[in-house]
C-alpha distance (Angstrom), angle and dihedral (degrees) to the residues before:
residue distance angle dihedral
M1 . . .
S2 3.73 . .
T3 3.77 119.3 .
A4 3.80 93.1 -155.6
G5 3.75 108.7 134.4
A6 3.79 93.6 10.1
G7 3.81 90.6 121.4
N8 3.80 90.0 62.1
L9 3.77 100.6 37.9
A10 3.79 94.7 153.7
A11 3.80 93.3 52.4
Q12 3.77 88.3 71.6
V13 3.81 121.7 76.1
L14 3.78 96.9 -60.8
P15 3.82 111.7 154.6
K16 3.80 111.9 -100.5
W17 3.80 93.0 -129.9
V18 3.83 90.7 62.3
V19 3.82 90.8 54.5
I20 3.82 91.9 46.3
V21 3.82 94.6 48.1
F22 3.81 90.5 45.7
G23 3.82 92.8 50.2
A24 3.81 93.3 44.6
S25 3.81 92.1 48.0
L26 3.80 91.6 51.7
A27 3.81 93.1 46.3
Y28 3.78 88.7 50.7
Q29 3.81 92.1 49.6
I30 3.82 92.2 46.9
L31 3.82 89.0 58.7
H32 3.80 90.0 47.8
W33 3.81 90.7 48.2
V34 3.83 91.2 52.2
E35 3.82 88.3 57.5
H36 3.80 90.4 52.3
A37 3.82 91.2 46.3
A38 3.82 88.5 53.6
Q39 3.81 90.0 50.0
A40 3.81 90.6 50.6
Y41 3.82 89.8 50.1
Q42 3.80 91.6 49.2
H43 3.79 91.7 47.3
A44 3.82 99.9 42.8
W45 3.80 105.1 30.6
L46 3.79 103.3 25.7
G47 3.79 92.6 39.8
L48 3.80 95.5 -128.8
S49 3.79 118.4 157.6
I50 3.80 122.4 -112.9
L51 3.80 88.1 -101.5
R52 3.82 92.1 54.8
S53 3.83 99.7 40.7
H54 3.80 100.2 95.7
G55 3.80 105.2 152.4
I56 3.80 127.0 -130.4
V57 3.79 100.4 -51.5
F58 3.81 92.8 43.4
F59 3.81 96.1 177.6
L60 3.82 89.2 63.2
D61 3.82 92.9 57.7
L62 3.78 94.6 102.5
E63 3.80 130.5 123.2
W64 3.81 91.4 -116.2
N65 3.79 93.0 53.6
H66 3.80 94.1 48.6
F67 3.78 90.5 47.2
V68 3.83 91.7 51.7
F69 3.84 93.3 44.3
N70 3.79 92.0 50.6
T71 3.80 93.9 43.7
L72 3.81 92.2 52.4
Y73 3.81 92.9 47.3
W74 3.81 91.2 47.0
A75 3.82 90.0 50.3
G76 3.82 91.3 47.0
L77 3.80 92.5 53.3
G78 3.81 89.9 46.3
V79 3.81 91.4 52.6
V80 3.82 90.6 48.5
L81 3.80 91.4 49.7
F82 3.81 91.1 48.8
G83 3.82 93.7 47.4
A84 3.80 95.0 44.4
W85 3.81 91.7 46.1
R86 3.82 93.1 51.1
W87 3.79 90.1 48.1
W88 3.81 94.3 46.1
R89 3.81 93.1 48.0
G90 3.79 88.7 56.3
A91 3.78 124.8 37.0
A92 3.79 100.7 -6.0
R93 3.78 102.5 54.5
R94 3.78 89.9 112.2
T95 3.81 87.9 82.0
N96 3.77 126.4 71.7
P97 3.80 105.1 -151.4
F98 3.82 95.4 173.0
A99 3.82 94.2 156.4
F100 3.82 90.9 49.0
W101 3.80 91.5 56.2
G102 3.80 91.5 41.8
F103 3.79 93.9 52.6
L104 3.80 94.5 42.0
I105 3.81 96.0 44.6
G106 3.81 90.7 41.8
G107 3.80 90.7 51.9
L108 3.80 92.4 46.0
G109 3.80 90.5 47.4
M110 3.80 92.2 52.3
Q111 3.80 90.4 44.5
T112 3.80 88.6 52.0
Y113 3.80 89.4 57.0
H114 3.82 89.6 44.2
Q115 3.80 87.6 53.1
V116 3.81 90.0 51.9
E117 3.84 88.6 52.9
H118 3.80 91.5 51.8
T119 3.80 92.5 44.5
M120 3.80 88.5 54.6
R121 3.80 89.9 47.1
M122 3.81 90.0 52.0
I123 3.80 91.1 50.6
Q124 3.81 89.7 50.1
H125 3.80 90.8 46.7
L126 3.79 92.3 51.4
Q127 3.81 92.3 46.1
V128 3.81 101.5 44.6
G129 3.82 106.5 6.7
C130 3.82 96.8 -120.0
E131 3.80 117.7 166.0
P132 3.02 108.6 -145.2
C133 3.79 101.5 18.6
P134 3.82 122.5 -158.8
G135 3.81 98.8 -126.4
I136 3.81 111.5 -167.5
L137 3.80 107.6 -50.4
G138 3.81 92.7 29.9
W139 3.80 88.4 80.3
Y140 3.81 88.3 64.8
L141 3.82 105.7 25.8
D142 3.79 135.2 46.5
G143 3.82 104.1 -88.6
V144 3.81 95.7 -142.9
W145 3.82 93.2 53.9
L146 3.79 92.6 39.5
H147 3.80 93.9 56.8
F148 3.79 94.0 38.6
S149 3.83 87.8 54.7
L150 3.81 94.3 45.0
N151 3.81 91.7 48.2
T152 3.81 90.7 48.3
V153 3.82 92.8 53.3
V154 3.81 95.2 43.4
L155 3.80 88.9 51.0
A156 3.81 98.0 41.8
F157 3.82 99.6 51.8
P158 3.83 97.7 51.1
L159 3.82 90.7 38.7
L160 3.81 89.7 55.9
A161 3.81 89.8 51.0
F162 3.82 90.4 47.5
V163 3.80 95.8 51.6
A164 3.81 100.4 32.6
Y165 3.79 92.4 54.1
G166 3.80 98.4 44.3
F167 3.80 101.8 -106.0
H168 3.80 90.4 133.9
R169 3.82 90.8 60.0
K170 3.80 91.6 48.2
L171 3.82 91.0 48.6
L172 3.81 92.3 49.4
A173 3.81 89.8 49.5
L174 3.82 89.0 56.1
V175 3.79 93.2 56.0
């Protein structure tokens, strides 16, 4: 397979809705990441406990909100993967965007685990009313750093795919 044009995957005939969903999902996750960055700052530099590190929009730091945020981002990445895969299998197979698929599938895979963490946290919340709940790894790792790290990875991988393969140019051309 030729790799010609692989560096600008989105400039080909990619459906506009895939670019829009991808861009919206990343914008959404960037806002979520900023909240986790604020929590990490509060926890590490201000010395606040896990229970008191609530981020910028503190009233949104609830198990339900995190569960919904993560579910929507997970669904958005899944829709992008589905749309890009259908497109690539058809007209665009002349490219070999291995890194694109690696970053996108890697990000979706990590977000799938992140979703499992938040599903477990929701179950714990519904059973015992904890806020925040430890989830799975939270029993062993600092919850603020755990979720800051998870949110960084699940943002970075898809963002690399988005920029490296020209989706940002396609999105700007749509505006």
